[in-house]
C-alpha angles and dihedrals in degrees: 000000000000090000091052092049090050091049091051094046091045090054090050090049092051090050090049090048091051091050091049092049091048092050091048091049091050093050091048091049091046092048093052093051091044091053090058094056094094100048139285118338114228113241092245093054137074119205129178135176121180148147111249096185136336093290104030130076126177132203113188129179133177126187144140120256125226091281093050096254115143115249128194131190121182118180118189118197121200119197108215133172089250094051141284121309130189138202123196120206092342097309120140117287119262131185117260117251115242090259092049090048091053090049090049092051090048090051092049091049091050089047092053092048096048111022102039095057089048091052091047091053092047094048091051089062095050 
């Protein structure tokens, strides 16, 4: 009986692992496409833009400065009933300015037009 229970829970665990890997792969794919929304990415730079869940968006960039030191900027946007707030590199959240809010909405619109159809196509093949 114990062996059967272990077999069943192991199969459930493998299914959960597969689902987690699939979700991570989709987010990585989504982030890569999202990072290309605003033009070509230089070869020495990494840029990602993606929707983590229905209220959370992430913009992430990595590059080397003029002296060759690695630089990282991660901006997390939270959509709240009172407005959109952002946190950069773990700093406290602040409300977006009107101009930033407009840029954010433009980015989300571009994302929906470009990324969502790509994900739909990809998911149809899975």
